[in-house]
C-alpha positions as CSV (number, residue, x, y, z in Angstrom):
1,X,1.6,2.8,19.6
2,X,4.3,0.2,19.6
3,X,7.9,0.9,19.2
4,X,8.2,-0.5,15.8
5,X,5.6,1.9,14.5
6,X,7.2,4.7,16.2
7,X,10.5,4.0,14.5
8,X,9.1,3.8,11.1
9,X,7.1,7.1,11.5
10,X,10.3,8.7,12.8
11,X,12.4,7.5,9.9
12,X,9.9,8.8,7.6
13,X,9.5,12.0,9.1
14,X,13.2,12.7,8.8
15,X,13.4,11.8,5.0
16,X,13.8,8.1,4.9
17,X,12.8,6.7,1.4
18,X,10.2,3.9,2.0
19,X,11.5,1.8,-0.9
20,X,15.2,1.7,-0.1
21,X,16.1,-1.6,1.5
22,X,19.9,-1.8,2.1
23,X,19.9,-5.2,3.7
24,X,20.4,-8.6,2.4
25,X,18.5,-11.7,2.9
26,X,20.6,-14.0,5.0
27,X,19.5,-17.3,3.7
28,X,20.3,-16.5,0.1
29,X,22.8,-13.8,0.6
30,X,21.3,-11.8,-2.3
31,X,19.0,-8.7,-2.4
32,X,15.5,-9.7,-3.2
33,X,13.9,-7.1,-5.6
34,X,10.4,-8.1,-4.8
35,X,10.8,-7.3,-1.0
36,X,9.7,-3.9,-0.4
37,X,9.1,-2.0,2.9
38,X,5.3,-2.5,2.1
39,X,5.8,-6.3,2.0
40,X,7.9,-6.2,5.2
41,X,5.5,-3.9,7.1
42,X,2.5,-6.0,6.2
43,X,4.2,-9.3,6.8
44,X,6.0,-8.4,10.0
45,X,3.1,-6.3,11.6
46,X,0.3,-8.7,10.4
47,X,-2.4,-8.6,13.3
48,X,-0.8,-5.6,15.0
49,X,-3.1,-2.8,16.0
50,X,-0.7,-0.1,14.6
51,X,-0.3,-2.0,11.2
52,X,-2.8,0.2,9.4
53,X,-1.1,3.5,10.6
54,X,2.3,2.2,9.4
55,X,1.2,1.0,6.1
56,X,-0.7,4.3,5.5
57,X,2.4,6.3,6.3
58,X,4.6,4.1,3.9
59,X,1.9,4.7,1.2
60,X,1.6,8.3,1.8
61,X,5.4,8.7,1.6
62,X,5.5,7.0,-1.9
63,X,6.1,3.4,-1.2
64,X,5.8,1.4,-4.4
65,X,2.5,-0.5,-5.0
66,X,3.0,-2.0,-8.4
67,X,4.9,-5.2,-7.2
68,X,2.7,-5.9,-4.1
69,X,-0.1,-8.4,-4.5
70,X,-2.6,-9.3,-1.8
71,X,-1.9,-12.7,-0.2
72,X,-4.6,-14.9,0.9
73,X,-3.5,-14.7,4.6
74,X,-4.5,-10.8,4.5
75,X,-8.2,-11.5,3.8
76,X,-9.8,-12.7,7.1
77,X,-10.9,-9.7,9.1
78,X,-8.6,-7.3,7.3
79,X,-11.2,-5.3,5.4
80,X,-9.7,-1.9,6.6
81,X,-6.2,-2.9,5.3
82,X,-7.7,-4.2,1.9
83,X,-9.6,-1.0,1.4
84,X,-6.4,1.0,2.1
85,X,-4.2,-1.0,-0.1
86,X,-6.9,-0.8,-2.9
87,X,-7.3,3.0,-2.6
88,X,-3.5,3.2,-3.1
89,X,-3.6,1.2,-6.2
90,X,-2.6,-2.2,-5.2
91,X,-3.9,-4.9,-7.6
92,X,-6.5,-7.3,-6.0
93,X,-7.1,-9.4,-8.9
94,X,-3.8,-11.6,-8.7
95,X,-2.4,-13.1,-5.5
96,X,1.2,-13.1,-4.3
97,X,1.9,-16.3,-6.3
98,X,0.5,-14.8,-9.6
99,X,-2.7,-16.8,-9.3
100,X,-6.0,-15.1,-10.2
101,X,-8.1,-14.5,-7.1
102,X,-11.4,-15.7,-8.8
103,X,-9.7,-19.0,-9.3
104,X,-8.8,-19.2,-5.6
105,X,-12.2,-18.1,-4.3
106,X,-13.3,-21.7,-3.4
107,X,-10.1,-22.8,-1.9
108,X,-9.5,-20.0,0.6
109,X,-11.7,-18.2,3.0
110,X,-11.9,-15.1,0.7
111,X,-13.0,-11.9,2.0
112,X,-16.3,-10.7,0.7
113,X,-14.6,-7.2,0.2
114,X,-12.0,-8.8,-1.9
115,X,-14.4,-10.5,-4.1
116,X,-16.4,-7.3,-4.5
117,X,-13.5,-5.4,-5.4
118,X,-12.4,-7.9,-8.0
119,X,-15.7,-7.8,-9.8
120,X,-16.0,-4.1,-9.9
121,X,-13.8,-1.8,-11.9
122,X,-12.2,1.1,-10.1
123,X,-14.2,4.4,-10.2
124,X,-12.8,6.9,-12.6
125,X,-12.2,9.2,-9.6
126,X,-9.9,6.6,-8.0
127,X,-8.1,5.6,-11.2
128,X,-7.4,9.3,-11.8
129,X,-6.0,9.8,-8.4
130,X,-3.8,6.8,-8.6
131,X,-2.4,8.2,-12.1
132,X,-2.0,11.8,-10.9
133,X,-0.1,10.6,-7.7
134,X,2.2,8.3,-9.6
135,X,3.2,11.1,-11.9
136,X,4.7,13.0,-8.8
137,X,8.5,12.9,-8.7
138,X,10.3,10.1,-7.1
139,X,12.4,9.0,-5.1
140,X,10.6,10.5,-2.2
141,X,7.1,11.5,-3.2
142,X,6.0,14.7,-1.4
143,X,2.2,15.3,-1.3
144,X,2.7,18.8,0.1
145,X,3.6,19.9,-3.5
146,X,-0.1,19.6,-4.3
147,X,-0.9,22.6,-2.0
148,X,0.9,25.0,-4.5
149,X,-1.2,23.8,-7.5
150,X,-4.1,26.0,-8.6
151,X,-6.6,23.4,-7.5
152,X,-9.7,23.6,-5.3
153,X,-9.0,22.7,-1.6
154,X,-11.5,19.6,-1.9
155,X,-9.5,18.1,-4.8
156,X,-6.3,18.7,-3.1
157,X,-7.4,16.9,0.1
158,X,-8.7,13.9,-2.1
159,X,-5.3,13.7,-3.9
160,X,-3.6,13.7,-0.4
161,X,-5.5,10.9,0.6
162,X,-7.3,12.6,3.4
163,X,-10.5,10.6,2.9
164,X,-8.6,7.3,3.5
């Protein structure tokens, strides 16, 4: 594991909120509301062997996925990352610039997995998990609260993303 991944996991373990960015962008000297820790992790660690583990840890700890869109550069050879992001509710129909992915299919080497996800609606099971998890209190989502609900252990494991 590289040091960046160790630092991210350590910060999350000790209660750091994954969506709080307190730095300013040096070029513009203003806070960029579209920049999230998820964007930063994927952009900075793209191609790193530990990126999947870091992104998964951020998502489990409650990192926002509503403003994150897949960029064309994530497609090639990143099926595991695409599946992870999709399972946590990232929209795969629109790219980072707001363009519909079906319109970009001919211009970029679009992953077959992305094309399949676009053409197929989410399963009811997946959609329900995303909605249930989005109802958990913020700012720091704690999936361990699910252990106290009167639910079967298999359902709790599914809601805690143990299958991902």
